[in-house]
C-alpha positions as CSV (number, residue, x, y, z in Angstrom):
1,M,-107.2,73.1,-57.5
2,A,-107.0,69.8,-59.0
3,G,-103.6,69.3,-60.5
4,M,-101.9,71.5,-58.1
5,V,-98.9,70.0,-56.3
6,P,-98.8,70.6,-52.6
7,A,-96.1,72.7,-51.2
8,S,-94.7,69.9,-49.0
9,A,-94.3,67.8,-52.0
10,A,-92.1,70.3,-53.7
11,P,-88.4,69.2,-54.3
12,A,-85.9,70.3,-51.6
13,P,-83.2,72.7,-52.6
14,E,-79.7,71.2,-53.3
15,P,-77.3,71.8,-50.3
16,E,-74.3,73.9,-50.9
17,P,-71.1,72.0,-51.0
18,D,-68.9,72.0,-47.7
19,A,-65.6,73.5,-48.3
20,D,-63.9,71.5,-45.5
21,A,-65.3,68.2,-46.7
22,S,-63.8,68.8,-50.0
23,R,-60.3,68.9,-48.5
24,P,-58.3,65.6,-48.1
25,R,-58.1,64.1,-44.6
26,R,-54.6,64.2,-42.8
27,R,-53.3,60.9,-41.5
28,H,-51.3,60.5,-38.1
29,P,-48.7,57.6,-38.5
30,W,-47.8,57.4,-34.7
31,R,-51.4,57.2,-33.5
32,W,-51.7,53.4,-33.6
33,P,-48.1,52.6,-32.3
34,L,-48.8,55.1,-29.5
35,R,-52.0,53.4,-28.8
36,I,-50.3,49.9,-28.8
37,A,-47.5,51.2,-26.7
38,G,-49.9,52.8,-24.3
39,G,-51.9,49.6,-24.2
40,L,-48.8,47.5,-23.5
41,L,-47.6,50.0,-20.9
42,L,-51.0,49.8,-19.3
43,L,-50.8,46.0,-19.4
44,L,-47.3,46.1,-17.9
45,L,-48.5,48.5,-15.2
46,L,-51.5,46.3,-14.6
47,A,-49.2,43.2,-14.4
48,W,-46.8,45.0,-12.2
49,A,-49.6,46.1,-10.0
50,V,-51.1,42.6,-9.9
51,L,-47.7,41.0,-9.2
52,Y,-46.9,43.7,-6.6
53,V,-50.3,43.3,-4.8
54,T,-50.3,39.5,-5.0
55,K,-46.5,39.2,-4.7
56,G,-46.8,36.8,-7.6
57,R,-47.8,33.9,-5.4
58,F,-50.2,32.6,-8.1
59,L,-47.1,31.9,-10.3
60,R,-45.8,29.1,-8.0
61,H,-47.1,26.2,-10.1
62,P,-46.1,27.7,-13.4
63,F,-42.7,28.4,-11.9
64,E,-42.4,24.7,-10.8
65,R,-43.4,23.4,-14.2
66,L,-41.1,25.8,-16.1
67,L,-38.1,25.0,-14.0
68,A,-38.8,21.3,-14.0
69,S,-38.9,21.3,-17.8
70,Q,-35.5,23.0,-17.9
71,L,-33.8,20.8,-15.3
72,H,-35.5,17.6,-16.3
73,R,-36.3,17.1,-12.6
74,P,-39.4,17.6,-10.4
75,V,-39.4,21.0,-8.6
76,R,-41.6,21.8,-5.6
77,V,-42.2,24.8,-3.4
78,T,-44.0,23.8,-0.2
79,G,-44.1,27.1,1.6
80,D,-44.5,30.8,0.6
81,F,-43.6,31.8,-2.9
82,Q,-43.1,35.3,-4.3
83,L,-42.0,36.5,-7.7
84,F,-42.6,40.2,-8.6
85,F,-40.9,43.5,-9.4
86,D,-40.0,45.4,-6.3
87,P,-40.0,48.0,-7.8
88,L,-37.7,47.5,-10.7
89,T,-35.6,44.5,-9.6
90,V,-37.1,41.0,-9.5
91,K,-37.7,39.7,-6.0
92,F,-37.8,36.0,-5.7
93,L,-38.7,34.1,-2.5
94,A,-39.2,30.4,-2.1
95,E,-39.7,28.7,1.2
96,G,-39.4,24.9,1.2
97,L,-37.8,24.8,-2.2
98,A,-36.9,21.3,-3.3
99,I,-35.3,20.1,-6.6
100,A,-35.3,16.3,-7.0
101,N,-32.4,14.0,-7.6
102,P,-32.2,11.5,-10.5
103,G,-33.4,8.0,-9.8
104,Y,-29.9,6.5,-9.2
105,A,-29.3,8.8,-6.3
106,T,-29.6,7.6,-2.7
107,Q,-31.2,10.9,-1.5
108,P,-34.4,12.2,-3.0
109,F,-33.4,15.8,-3.4
110,L,-30.5,17.6,-5.1
111,L,-31.4,20.8,-3.2
112,R,-33.6,21.5,-0.2
113,A,-33.7,24.9,1.3
114,R,-35.9,26.3,4.1
115,R,-35.7,29.7,2.5
116,L,-34.2,31.2,-0.6
117,E,-34.6,34.9,-1.2
118,A,-32.9,36.9,-4.1
119,R,-32.9,40.2,-5.9
120,I,-32.3,39.6,-9.5
121,A,-31.4,42.0,-12.4
122,P,-34.4,41.6,-14.8
123,L,-32.5,41.6,-18.1
124,S,-30.1,38.9,-16.9
125,L,-33.1,36.5,-16.9
126,L,-32.7,36.5,-20.7
127,R,-29.2,35.1,-20.4
128,D,-27.9,31.8,-19.4
129,Q,-26.2,33.2,-16.3
130,W,-28.3,35.3,-14.0
131,H,-27.1,38.3,-12.0
132,A,-28.3,38.5,-8.5
133,Y,-27.8,41.7,-6.6
134,R,-28.4,39.8,-3.4
135,L,-29.0,36.2,-2.4
136,D,-29.9,34.8,1.1
137,L,-30.0,31.1,1.5
138,T,-31.0,29.5,4.8
139,D,-30.7,25.9,5.9
140,A,-29.9,24.5,2.4
141,A,-28.9,20.9,2.0
142,V,-27.2,20.0,-1.3
143,D,-26.7,16.3,-2.4
144,L,-24.2,15.6,-5.2
145,E,-23.9,12.0,-6.4
146,W,-22.4,10.0,-9.2
147,D,-24.2,7.0,-10.7
148,G,-22.6,3.5,-10.3
149,A,-21.0,3.6,-13.8
150,H,-19.6,7.0,-13.1
151,R,-21.2,8.4,-16.3
152,H,-23.8,10.7,-14.9
153,N,-23.9,13.0,-11.9
154,S,-26.8,14.7,-10.1
155,W,-25.7,18.2,-10.9
156,T,-25.7,17.7,-14.7
157,F,-29.3,18.4,-15.8
158,S,-29.8,16.0,-18.7
159,D,-30.6,12.3,-19.1
160,E,-27.9,12.2,-21.8
161,K,-24.1,12.0,-21.2
162,G,-22.5,15.4,-21.5
163,G,-25.6,17.2,-20.3
164,K,-25.6,20.8,-19.1
165,P,-24.2,21.2,-15.6
166,L,-25.4,23.6,-13.0
167,T,-24.5,27.2,-13.8
168,L,-23.9,29.4,-10.7
169,P,-25.3,33.0,-10.9
170,V,-23.2,36.1,-10.5
171,I,-23.8,37.4,-7.0
172,D,-23.0,40.8,-5.6
173,A,-23.9,40.2,-2.0
174,A,-24.9,37.0,-0.3
175,T,-25.6,35.4,3.1
176,L,-25.6,31.6,3.3
177,S,-26.3,30.1,6.7
178,G,-26.9,26.5,7.8
179,T,-25.6,25.1,4.5
180,T,-24.7,21.4,4.2
181,L,-23.3,19.4,1.3
182,R,-23.3,15.7,0.8
183,Y,-21.0,14.1,-1.9
184,R,-21.2,10.5,-2.9
185,D,-19.1,8.5,-5.4
186,P,-20.1,4.8,-5.4
187,R,-17.2,3.8,-7.7
188,L,-14.7,5.2,-5.2
189,R,-16.9,4.0,-2.3
190,F,-16.6,7.6,-1.0
191,L,-19.2,9.5,1.0
192,A,-18.8,13.0,2.7
193,D,-21.2,15.1,4.6
194,L,-20.0,18.8,5.0
195,R,-21.3,21.7,7.0
196,F,-20.3,25.2,6.1
197,R,-19.9,28.1,8.4
198,T,-22.1,31.2,7.6
199,I,-20.8,32.9,4.5
200,R,-21.3,36.6,3.9
201,S,-20.2,38.6,0.9
202,T,-20.5,42.3,-0.1
203,D,-19.7,44.0,-3.4
204,A,-19.0,40.6,-4.9
205,H,-16.2,39.9,-2.4
206,I,-16.1,37.5,0.5
207,G,-14.2,38.8,3.4
208,D,-12.6,35.5,4.6
209,A,-12.0,31.9,3.6
210,I,-15.0,29.7,3.3
211,R,-14.5,27.1,6.0
212,F,-16.2,23.8,6.5
213,T,-16.2,20.6,8.6
214,G,-17.6,17.2,8.0
215,T,-17.6,13.5,8.4
216,G,-17.6,10.7,5.9
217,E,-16.6,7.2,4.9
218,V,-14.2,5.8,2.3
219,R,-14.3,2.1,1.6
220,A,-16.1,1.5,5.0
221,T,-13.5,3.5,6.9
222,P,-15.0,6.5,8.7
223,F,-13.2,9.9,8.7
224,T,-13.5,13.4,9.9
225,L,-12.7,16.4,7.7
226,T,-11.9,20.1,8.0
227,G,-11.1,22.4,5.1
228,A,-11.4,25.8,3.6
229,L,-11.8,27.4,0.2
230,L,-8.9,29.9,0.4
231,S,-9.9,31.9,-2.7
232,P,-13.6,32.5,-2.3
233,N,-13.6,35.7,-4.4
234,A,-12.0,33.9,-7.3
235,T,-14.6,31.2,-6.9
236,V,-17.5,33.7,-7.0
237,E,-15.9,35.2,-10.2
238,R,-15.7,31.7,-11.6
239,G,-11.9,31.8,-11.5
240,R,-9.5,29.2,-10.0
241,N,-10.2,27.8,-6.6
242,R,-7.6,27.3,-3.9
243,L,-8.8,24.4,-1.7
244,A,-7.2,23.0,1.4
245,L,-8.4,19.8,3.2
246,Q,-7.3,17.8,6.2
247,A,-8.8,14.5,7.2
248,L,-8.4,12.0,10.0
249,A,-9.0,8.4,9.2
250,A,-8.0,5.1,11.0
251,G,-5.3,6.9,13.0
252,N,-3.9,8.7,9.9
253,R,-3.8,12.4,9.1
254,I,-4.2,13.2,5.4
255,G,-3.8,16.6,3.9
256,M,-4.5,18.0,0.4
257,T,-4.0,21.3,-1.2
258,A,-5.0,22.1,-4.8
259,T,-5.9,24.9,-7.2
260,L,-9.1,23.7,-9.0
261,P,-10.5,25.1,-12.3
262,S,-14.0,24.7,-10.7
263,L,-15.3,23.4,-7.4
264,A,-16.4,20.0,-8.8
265,A,-13.4,19.5,-11.1
266,L,-11.0,17.1,-9.2
267,E,-10.1,14.9,-12.1
268,K,-6.8,15.5,-14.1
269,V,-5.8,18.2,-11.6
270,P,-2.5,18.0,-9.7
271,L,-3.3,17.6,-6.0
272,A,-0.6,18.0,-3.4
273,V,-1.2,15.3,-0.7
274,T,0.5,14.4,2.5
275,A,-0.1,11.7,5.0
276,D,1.4,10.7,8.4
277,G,0.4,8.2,11.1
278,G,1.6,5.4,13.3
279,N,1.2,2.6,10.7
280,L,1.3,2.8,6.9
281,A,-0.7,-0.4,6.7
282,R,-3.7,1.3,8.3
283,L,-3.6,4.0,5.6
284,L,-3.5,1.5,2.7
285,D,-6.2,-0.6,4.3
286,I,-8.5,2.3,3.5
287,I,-8.2,1.6,-0.2
288,G,-8.2,-2.1,0.2
289,V,-4.4,-2.7,-0.2
290,A,-2.7,-4.9,2.4
291,V,1.0,-4.3,3.3
292,P,3.0,-5.3,6.4
293,D,2.8,-3.2,9.5
294,T,5.2,-0.3,9.8
295,R,6.5,2.1,12.4
296,R,5.5,5.8,12.2
297,Y,5.5,7.2,8.7
298,R,5.4,10.5,6.9
299,L,4.8,10.8,3.2
300,A,4.2,13.4,0.5
301,A,3.3,13.0,-3.2
302,Q,1.4,14.6,-6.1
303,L,-1.9,12.9,-6.9
304,V,-3.7,13.1,-10.2
305,L,-7.1,11.5,-10.4
306,D,-8.0,10.2,-13.9
307,G,-11.3,8.4,-13.9
308,G,-10.9,5.6,-11.5
309,V,-7.1,5.7,-11.6
310,Y,-5.0,7.4,-9.0
311,H,-1.5,8.4,-10.1
312,F,0.9,9.2,-7.2
313,T,4.2,10.7,-8.4
314,G,7.1,12.3,-6.7
315,L,6.6,10.2,-3.6
316,R,9.0,10.9,-0.8
317,G,9.1,10.4,2.9
318,T,10.0,8.0,5.7
319,F,8.7,5.0,7.6
320,G,10.4,4.2,10.9
321,D,14.1,5.0,10.4
322,S,14.0,4.3,6.6
323,D,13.4,6.5,3.6
324,L,11.1,5.8,0.7
325,S,10.7,7.4,-2.8
326,G,9.1,6.6,-6.1
327,A,5.7,6.5,-7.7
328,F,2.7,4.2,-7.7
329,T,-0.7,4.0,-9.3
330,V,-4.0,2.7,-7.9
331,H,-6.6,1.3,-10.3
332,N,-9.9,1.5,-8.5
333,E,-11.5,-1.4,-10.5
334,E,-14.0,-4.0,-9.7
335,P,-14.0,-6.6,-8.4
336,R,-10.5,-5.8,-7.0
337,V,-8.1,-2.9,-6.8
338,R,-4.9,-3.1,-8.8
339,V,-1.7,-1.4,-7.7
340,D,1.5,-0.7,-9.8
341,A,4.5,0.7,-7.9
342,A,8.2,1.5,-8.5
343,L,9.9,2.4,-5.2
344,R,13.4,3.0,-4.0
345,T,14.9,3.1,-0.5
346,R,18.5,4.3,0.1
347,R,18.7,3.1,3.7
348,L,16.4,0.4,5.1
349,D,16.7,-0.1,8.8
350,I,16.6,-3.7,9.8
351,V,13.8,-3.1,12.2
352,D,11.7,-1.6,9.4
353,A,12.5,-4.7,7.2
354,A,11.3,-7.1,9.9
355,P,7.5,-6.8,9.1
356,F,8.1,-8.0,5.6
357,I,8.8,-11.5,6.9
358,G,6.2,-11.4,9.7
359,Y,7.9,-9.7,12.7
360,N,6.3,-6.9,14.7
361,P,8.6,-3.9,14.2
362,D,8.0,-2.3,17.6
363,L,8.8,-5.6,19.4
364,V,11.9,-6.0,17.2
365,A,13.1,-2.5,18.1
366,A,12.4,-3.1,21.8
367,R,13.3,-6.7,22.4
368,G,14.8,-8.2,19.3
369,P,13.5,-10.7,16.6
370,S,13.3,-13.7,18.9
371,A,10.8,-11.9,21.1
372,A,9.0,-10.4,18.1
373,A,8.5,-13.9,16.7
374,T,6.5,-15.0,19.7
375,G,4.7,-11.6,20.1
376,G,6.6,-11.0,23.3
377,K,5.2,-14.2,24.9
378,G,6.6,-17.6,25.5
379,P,10.1,-18.9,24.9
380,P,12.3,-17.2,22.4
381,R,11.7,-18.2,18.8
382,L,13.2,-16.9,15.6
383,L,10.8,-17.9,12.8
384,P,7.8,-15.4,12.6
385,D,4.3,-16.8,12.9
386,A,2.3,-13.8,11.7
387,P,-0.5,-15.2,9.4
388,L,-1.2,-14.0,5.9
389,R,-4.1,-11.6,5.6
390,I,-6.0,-13.9,3.2
391,Q,-9.1,-11.8,3.0
392,A,-7.2,-8.7,2.2
393,L,-5.1,-10.5,-0.4
394,Q,-8.3,-11.4,-2.2
395,A,-9.3,-7.8,-2.6
396,F,-6.5,-6.5,-4.8
397,D,-3.7,-7.3,-7.3
398,A,-0.3,-5.7,-7.4
399,R,2.9,-5.3,-9.3
400,L,5.8,-3.9,-7.4
401,K,9.5,-3.2,-8.1
402,W,11.5,-2.1,-5.1
403,H,15.2,-1.4,-4.9
404,V,17.0,-1.0,-1.6
405,D,20.6,0.4,-1.6
406,A,21.6,-0.9,1.8
407,V,20.1,-2.3,5.0
408,R,21.2,-0.7,8.3
409,S,22.0,-3.7,10.6
410,R,24.8,-4.7,12.9
411,A,24.3,-8.4,12.6
412,V,23.0,-9.1,9.1
413,P,25.0,-7.2,6.4
414,L,22.5,-6.9,3.5
415,S,22.6,-4.5,0.5
416,D,21.6,-4.0,-3.1
417,I,18.2,-5.6,-2.8
418,D,16.0,-5.9,-5.8
419,L,12.4,-7.1,-5.3
420,A,9.9,-7.8,-8.1
421,L,6.6,-8.7,-6.4
422,G,3.4,-9.8,-8.1
423,L,0.0,-10.5,-6.6
424,D,-2.6,-12.1,-8.9
425,H,-5.8,-13.4,-7.5
426,S,-4.2,-14.3,-4.1
427,R,-1.0,-15.7,-5.6
428,I,2.1,-13.9,-4.5
429,T,5.3,-14.2,-6.5
430,L,8.7,-12.8,-5.4
431,R,10.5,-13.4,-8.6
432,P,13.2,-12.5,-8.4
433,L,14.3,-11.4,-5.0
434,T,18.0,-10.7,-5.1
435,F,20.3,-9.2,-2.5
436,T,23.9,-9.2,-1.4
437,M,24.4,-10.8,2.0
438,A,27.9,-10.6,3.6
439,R,29.2,-9.8,0.2
440,G,27.7,-12.9,-1.3
441,R,25.0,-12.6,-4.0
442,V,21.7,-14.3,-3.3
443,T,18.9,-14.7,-5.8
444,S,15.6,-16.3,-5.0
445,D,12.2,-17.1,-6.3
446,V,9.4,-17.5,-3.7
447,V,5.8,-18.3,-4.6
448,I,3.0,-18.1,-2.0
449,D,-0.2,-19.6,-3.5
450,A,-3.0,-18.5,-1.2
451,R,-5.6,-19.7,-3.7
452,Q,-5.5,-23.0,-1.9
453,R,-6.1,-23.2,1.8
454,P,-3.8,-23.3,3.7
455,A,-1.3,-21.4,1.5
456,R,1.3,-23.4,-0.4
457,T,4.8,-21.8,-0.4
458,T,7.6,-22.7,-2.7
459,Y,11.1,-21.5,-1.8
460,D,14.0,-21.6,-4.3
461,I,17.0,-19.7,-2.9
462,R,20.4,-19.7,-4.5
463,L,23.7,-18.4,-3.2
464,L,25.9,-17.6,-6.3
465,P,29.5,-18.6,-6.2
466,T,31.1,-16.4,-3.5
467,P,34.6,-16.3,-2.0
468,V,34.4,-17.9,1.4
469,S,36.8,-15.3,3.0
470,R,34.7,-12.5,1.5
471,L,31.5,-14.1,2.9
472,L,32.8,-14.6,6.4
473,A,34.5,-11.2,6.4
474,G,31.1,-9.7,5.7
475,F,30.0,-11.1,9.0
476,G,33.0,-9.5,10.7
477,A,35.3,-12.6,10.8
478,I,38.2,-10.6,9.2
479,E,40.7,-13.3,10.1
480,A,38.7,-16.2,8.8
481,G,41.8,-17.4,6.9
482,T,40.0,-19.2,4.1
483,T,40.0,-19.0,0.3
484,G,38.0,-20.7,-2.3
485,T,34.3,-20.3,-3.0
486,V,31.0,-21.5,-1.8
487,K,27.7,-21.8,-3.6
488,G,24.4,-23.2,-2.4
489,R,20.7,-23.8,-3.0
490,V,17.6,-24.2,-0.8
491,Q,14.5,-25.8,-2.4
492,L,11.6,-26.3,-0.1
493,V,7.8,-26.6,-0.3
494,G,5.6,-26.0,2.7
495,I,1.9,-25.7,3.6
496,G,0.9,-22.9,6.0
497,D,-0.3,-19.3,6.3
498,S,2.9,-18.0,8.0
499,V,6.7,-18.5,7.5
500,R,6.9,-20.7,10.6
501,R,4.0,-22.9,9.7
502,S,5.1,-23.4,6.1
503,L,8.6,-24.4,7.1
504,A,7.2,-26.6,9.9
505,T,5.6,-28.8,7.1
506,A,8.3,-28.2,4.5
507,R,10.0,-30.9,2.4
508,G,12.9,-30.5,0.1
509,R,16.7,-30.1,0.2
510,M,19.3,-27.5,1.3
511,A,22.9,-27.8,0.0
512,F,26.0,-25.7,0.1
513,I,29.0,-26.8,-1.9
514,L,32.7,-25.8,-1.3
515,P,35.0,-26.4,-4.2
516,S,38.7,-26.4,-3.6
517,G,40.1,-23.7,-1.3
518,T,42.2,-23.3,1.9
519,F,41.7,-23.1,5.7
520,W,44.2,-21.7,8.1
521,M,46.0,-24.5,9.9
522,R,44.6,-23.5,13.3
523,N,41.0,-23.8,12.1
524,V,41.5,-27.4,11.0
525,Q,43.4,-28.5,14.1
526,L,40.9,-26.9,16.4
527,V,37.9,-28.5,14.6
528,E,39.4,-31.9,15.3
529,L,40.6,-30.8,18.7
530,D,44.1,-31.9,17.7
531,L,45.9,-29.9,20.4
532,G,49.2,-31.5,19.9
533,V,49.5,-30.5,16.3
534,F,48.0,-27.1,17.1
535,V,50.7,-26.4,19.7
536,Q,53.4,-27.8,17.4
537,R,52.4,-25.6,14.5
538,M,52.2,-22.6,16.8
539,L,55.7,-23.1,18.1
540,Q,57.0,-23.6,14.6
541,G,55.3,-20.4,13.4
542,K,53.3,-22.4,10.9
543,L,49.9,-21.8,12.4
544,K,48.8,-19.7,9.3
545,Q,50.0,-22.3,6.9
546,P,47.1,-23.0,4.6
547,V,45.5,-26.4,4.5
548,Q,44.0,-27.4,1.1
549,I,40.2,-28.0,0.9
550,N,39.7,-30.6,-1.7
551,C,35.9,-30.4,-1.6
552,G,33.0,-29.9,0.8
553,L,29.3,-30.3,1.1
554,V,26.9,-29.2,3.8
555,A,23.5,-30.5,3.0
556,F,20.2,-31.3,4.7
557,T,17.2,-33.2,3.5
558,V,14.0,-31.8,4.9
559,R,10.9,-33.9,5.6
560,D,7.8,-32.5,7.4
561,G,9.9,-29.7,8.8
562,L,12.7,-31.9,10.1
563,A,16.1,-31.4,8.5
564,A,18.7,-34.2,8.6
565,A,22.3,-33.9,7.6
566,D,22.6,-35.5,4.2
567,P,25.6,-35.2,4.3
568,I,28.0,-32.8,6.1
569,L,31.3,-33.8,4.5
570,I,34.4,-31.7,4.0
571,D,37.6,-33.3,2.7
572,T,40.9,-31.5,3.2
573,S,44.5,-32.4,2.7
574,K,44.8,-33.0,6.5
575,N,41.5,-34.5,7.6
576,V,37.9,-35.4,6.8
577,I,35.2,-33.4,8.6
578,A,31.8,-35.1,8.9
579,G,28.6,-34.2,10.6
580,R,25.5,-36.0,11.8
581,G,22.1,-34.9,13.2
582,G,20.0,-32.0,12.1
583,F,17.5,-29.4,13.2
584,S,13.7,-28.9,13.4
585,F,11.7,-26.1,11.8
586,R,8.8,-27.1,14.0
587,S,10.5,-26.7,17.4
588,E,13.5,-24.6,16.1
589,R,15.8,-27.0,18.1
590,I,19.3,-27.8,16.8
591,D,21.1,-31.1,17.4
592,L,24.2,-31.5,15.4
593,S,27.6,-32.9,15.9
594,V,30.7,-32.2,13.7
595,R,33.8,-34.4,13.9
596,A,37.1,-34.2,12.2
597,D,39.2,-37.4,11.6
598,A,42.9,-36.9,10.8
599,K,44.5,-38.4,7.7
600,K,47.9,-38.4,9.6
601,F,49.0,-39.8,12.9
602,S,48.6,-37.5,15.9
603,L,49.8,-38.2,19.4
604,F,47.5,-35.9,21.3
605,S,44.0,-35.5,19.7
606,G,40.6,-35.0,21.4
607,Q,39.2,-36.9,18.4
608,S,35.6,-36.3,19.6
609,P,32.6,-34.5,18.0
610,I,31.8,-30.9,18.6
611,G,28.1,-30.5,19.5
612,I,25.9,-27.7,18.1
613,G,22.7,-27.4,20.0
614,G,20.2,-25.0,21.5
615,S,17.7,-23.3,19.3
616,F,17.6,-21.0,16.3
617,A,17.2,-18.0,18.6
618,A,20.0,-19.2,21.0
619,P,22.4,-21.7,19.5
620,T,25.1,-23.3,21.6
621,I,28.4,-25.0,20.9
622,R,29.6,-27.9,23.0
623,P,33.3,-28.6,22.5
624,I,33.4,-30.8,25.6
625,S,31.4,-33.9,24.7
626,R,30.8,-37.2,26.5
627,Q,33.2,-38.9,24.2
628,L,35.9,-36.4,25.2
629,L,35.2,-36.9,28.8
630,A,35.3,-40.7,28.3
631,R,38.7,-40.3,26.7
632,A,39.9,-38.2,29.6
633,G,38.6,-40.9,32.0
634,V,40.4,-43.7,30.1
635,G,43.5,-41.6,30.0
636,L,43.4,-41.0,33.7
637,G,42.9,-44.7,34.4
638,L,45.8,-45.7,32.2
639,G,47.9,-42.9,33.8
640,L,47.4,-44.4,37.2
641,L,48.8,-47.7,35.9
642,A,51.6,-46.2,33.9
643,P,51.8,-42.5,33.3
644,P,53.0,-42.7,29.6
645,A,50.1,-45.0,28.9
646,A,47.7,-42.1,29.5
647,L,48.6,-40.7,26.0
648,L,47.1,-43.9,24.4
649,A,43.6,-42.5,25.1
650,F,44.3,-39.5,22.8
651,V,46.2,-41.1,20.0
652,D,44.8,-40.6,16.5
653,P,46.1,-43.2,14.1
654,G,45.2,-41.0,11.1
655,D,43.0,-43.5,9.4
656,A,40.4,-41.1,7.9
657,K,39.3,-42.0,4.4
658,S,39.6,-39.3,1.7
659,A,36.3,-38.4,0.0
660,A,35.5,-38.9,-3.7
661,C,34.9,-35.2,-4.7
662,G,32.6,-36.1,-7.6
663,P,29.5,-36.8,-5.5
664,V,30.4,-34.0,-3.1
665,L,30.6,-31.3,-5.8
666,A,27.4,-32.6,-7.4
667,G,25.6,-32.1,-4.1
668,A,24.6,-35.7,-3.9
669,N,23.0,-37.2,-0.8
670,A,24.7,-39.3,1.9
671,A,23.9,-42.6,0.2
672,A,25.8,-41.5,-2.9
673,Q,29.0,-40.4,-1.1
674,R,32.1,-42.5,-1.7
675,T,35.7,-42.8,-0.4
676,A,38.5,-41.9,-2.8
677,K,38.7,-45.7,-3.5
678,G,35.0,-45.8,-4.4
679,K,33.7,-47.5,-1.3
680,P,30.4,-46.3,0.3
681,R,31.0,-43.9,3.3
682,T,29.7,-45.0,6.7
683,D,30.6,-41.8,8.6
684,V,28.0,-39.5,7.0
685,G,24.8,-41.1,8.2
686,T,21.8,-41.9,6.0
687,G,20.3,-38.5,5.7
688,K,17.1,-39.7,7.4
689,D,17.7,-39.1,11.1
690,A,17.8,-35.5,12.4
691,R,19.4,-36.7,15.6
692,P,23.1,-37.4,16.0
693,P,24.0,-41.1,16.7
694,K,24.5,-42.0,20.3
695,H,27.7,-44.0,19.8
696,R,31.0,-42.5,18.8
697,K,34.3,-44.2,18.4
698,F,36.9,-43.1,20.8
699,L,40.6,-43.8,21.5
700,G,41.0,-43.0,17.8
701,I,40.7,-46.8,17.3
702,F,37.4,-48.3,18.5
């Protein structure tokens, strides 16, 4: 049996080939994509389920980090947070949402909301502008601020200039309740706090205007504000915004209407503004510009804001009983505001002009300028004593051109006024100030230098050559009966913060020159109280016969506010008129005497000075002087002895010395005056005493 192979060790039979295995396998190309899609769908369903069950609350911190990276600001949610699909729209809920402000802001948060809930279209999250089916915002506080340089603002989300501003979502339906907004611009020194009424919208439309109220402060002046967004649907659709505001500040009511390209776009947009109130000065005080007080005003203009520059054009309106039109620009610069203005007034009421020299317009209207100069208290005074507002003048600079066609006044006929005013670091220049007064043209340069304390004022006022008859006719003296011309100049320098105080310390000279001309005969005879010649000429019908004026000078030298005649001298073909005395800018008292000495013999002449006294506010004329009474007494005594002898007291021998016209026409002082024969004059004083001399010659001889 040896050598025999066991049966178990025999080789196995070859298997028969499988017919199916020999066939090629079929591939399914959609199997793996379907598996991937199924896996993704399963993951999405799982994510949806996780989000739906957890409401996405675990995404709060990732949401804060993601939004903070996009806004470049810290973002916090301190209350409940939800972010999930419900079922197909994205539901977002954040309670205690806070978005921080940049470091330059005065408030820590750009936005704080007690509750924000929204339903958002999922695919819109992939675009820059989201689409919210519904948004509910409760007790939101928004703070919008500019930096000090006005280069960055808190609603632009970038540290670089020109960063991306806030983009509002498209909202189909919304409810906003308890919303407040704070806006601050440090360059304009402007702050506003607004509170909005509850806003509701459906189908992307808001049923009514969005109304708001608020308070604020502009340049330290508080105000209250009401307003409305009159086109809320256009605003929602990111169209043009019709806005209307009305504010009350410092007794002024200010209105503004505009159509804005966007809610925050105020610059370079025409704004229709109106203002009315009891005093225009209180309105301009708000922006740091000082002007005299006015009566009630009403103005309208178009405002365009360009950076820190306010352009007001198409200005029109009234103040008091006067009109005003033109344009002006306010440059809101540091350290002081600058104003450029070109204005025109057709009719300026004299009461409205009063404040520009220091009068209270209401007192002028009620009681006249003399009462206004004293503030309604104390004895009447004419020179105003309202002080310069030094602190206000230090806050701004100005350039003003103002033309006034005519001044409405019964007593002072003024017209054709041109004023060029400059204010540069507390130095005021009125250069030139020209006007027509009683048909005479006056040009002047006035400089008020408030850089030194008290202010130093320089007056240089010139009356251009004007026909005397025309000048007097302008004051209503139609029968003045004079020809020839008059010219004059006032040059004074004074120290003081008001017109009265500067003139009370003034020094300088005032002179008015009359070249050759004529007086009516009656004017000359009455000045010298030559009643005999007056009656004689009247009976002869020669009362209007002209008397030739050879030359004349009415001048005063002013020292420390006291003006002394230096000289008063008028030479005519019939007589010589001379004056003594003066007046005081301090007390506003007048003490002058004017006397006419005849060049020809007169049998019956009063031959005594006419006194001019009283005050600036109430001047008086005294034709009956002590000298005239003395003459009358002497005449009465002589008449008792021998009646014809009474006439001796009124005889004028006609010994007046003609004046040399050279010094007169040159405006020289009294010491330089000469007779026609070259001798010094002794009848014109010394120009140093503002009081008339006590002694007068009488009897025409002594």
